[in-house]
N, C-alpha and C positions, 0 to 999 in steps of 0.2 A: 722322959720317955724317948726312946729312939724310934724314928720312923723307918719302916722297912720299905724300901723301894722295890716295886714290882715292875718287871719288864714284860710288856705285852708283845707277842709276836706280830710283826708287820708283814703283811702279804703284799708282794709286788705283783701287779697285773701286767700283762703284755700291753704294749702301746696300741691304741686303736689303729685299725688299718683303714677305715673308711672316714672320709671327711664328714659324713653325717653324724658320726659319734661325737665329733667335736662341735659341730654346728647343727643342732637338731632342727632348726627352722630353715636350714638351707634346702632340704628336700621339699619342704612345704612350699617354699618360695618358687622352686622350679616347677612344681605341680600346678600352682596357681598361674604362673607364666604360661605354661602349656595350655591351660584351659582358655586363657584369653587369646592365645595364638590360634586356637582351634575355633574360636567364636566367629561364625559367619552367618548372620541372620538371614541372608538371602539364599543360603543353601539349605535352609530348613525345609522339610517336607510338609508343606501346608496342605490342608485338606482340599480335595478337588471340588467338593460341594459343601455349601453352607445354606441351611434352610431350604434345600432343594434347588438352589441356584448354582449353576456351574461357575466356579471362581477362576478367572483367567490368571495365568502366571504373569508376574511383572518382573522385568529385568531390573538390574541395579540402576541403569540409566533412566528407565521409565519411572522408577520409584521416586526420584527426586522431583519430578514435575507432575505426577499423577496424584490428584487429591484422594485422600482416604474417603471411602464411602461405607456407611453403616447399613447393614441389612437386618431388618427386624420383622419377625412374624408375629402378627397379632391374631385375634380370633377370626376376624373376617377380612383381613387385608395384610399384604406384605408392604413394607415401607422401606424405600431407599432414601437415605439422607446424605448429602454431601456439602461440605463447607467450601465455598468457592469465592474467597475474598477477592475483591477488585474486579469481579465480573458482574455483568448485568444480565437480565433475562434475554436480551438481544444477542448475547455472545454464547448462549447455551442452546444446543440442539439435541432433541431426543427423538430417536427413530425406533420403530418396532418392525422387524422383518424375520419371518421364519422362527418365531418363538425366541428371538434374540433382541433384547433391549440394548440399544447403544446410546450412550450419553457422551456428547462431544462438547468441548468448550475451547475458546481461543481468547487470549488476552494480549492486547497490544497497548503499549504506553509510550508516549513520546513526551519528552520534556526539553524545552529550549529556553535558555536564559541569555539574553544579550545585554551587556552593559558596556560602559565606556572602556574599561580596562580588561574585560575578559568575555569569553563566549563559552557557554556550556550547552552541550547537546547530548541527551541520553535517550536510548531506545531500548525497550524490553519487549520481547515477544515470547509467547509460549502457547502451546496447545496440548490438549489431552484428549484421550478417548478411552472409555471403558465399556465393555460389552458384557452382558449377563444373559445366560441361557435361562429362560423362564421355566419354572416348574409347571407341571400339569395342574390345572385347576385355577389358572389366572384368567379372569374375564378381560380379554384384550380390548374390548370396546369401551370399557369404563376406566382405563388407566388415566390418572390425573396427575398433573405436575404443577407445583407452585414454587415460586422463587421470591424470597423476601430477605432483605438484610444480608445478602451474601450466602444464604443457605438454600439449597435446592432440595425439595421434598417431592418424591415420586411415590404415589400410592397405587398399588396393584391389587385391586379387589379380587377376592376369591369367588369362584362360581358357587352356586347353591349346592351342587354335587360335592364340591371340595369341602364345604362347610359341614355337610352331612356325613362325610367320610370319617369323621372323628367319633370314637366311641369310648366311653369310660367303662373300665372293667372293675367290678367290685372285688375287693380283696377280702377273703374269708379266713377266719382263724382255722388253724389246722387241728 
């Protein structure tokens, strides 16, 4: 038996004009690089109020030395918690003025080591200040602060009127 050879037509296509046609992941890489270049967490538009508290704007320089503080609303109290490692209650000051609660702290540490063949002296200083505009309904006379194991907890009890202001609405089937 003789085999019959069949020739199939070969189509030639034009050479790709864009580099993406040759390297499909190149455009993806450029897009990811652009996303990382545009990433600026300090330029995000943060909410101006959280749980009724006026949230202050923090600059990039302040962000490095200002401790994070958690704001939590419970049924009868607002609570502010801050981790302040290396500080004692003597180094923390809390003031209330014109519905603004200000928390200040200062840390200073000095270390000196003298030995026969060397002398080591280190000093570290730092301070922070955070202010919060209190929401309506906080009983300013009963604000309480505790400091234990490097954690500051400030409790801001709600007034009786603020507690009554909440109403549950029943949901009815249509």
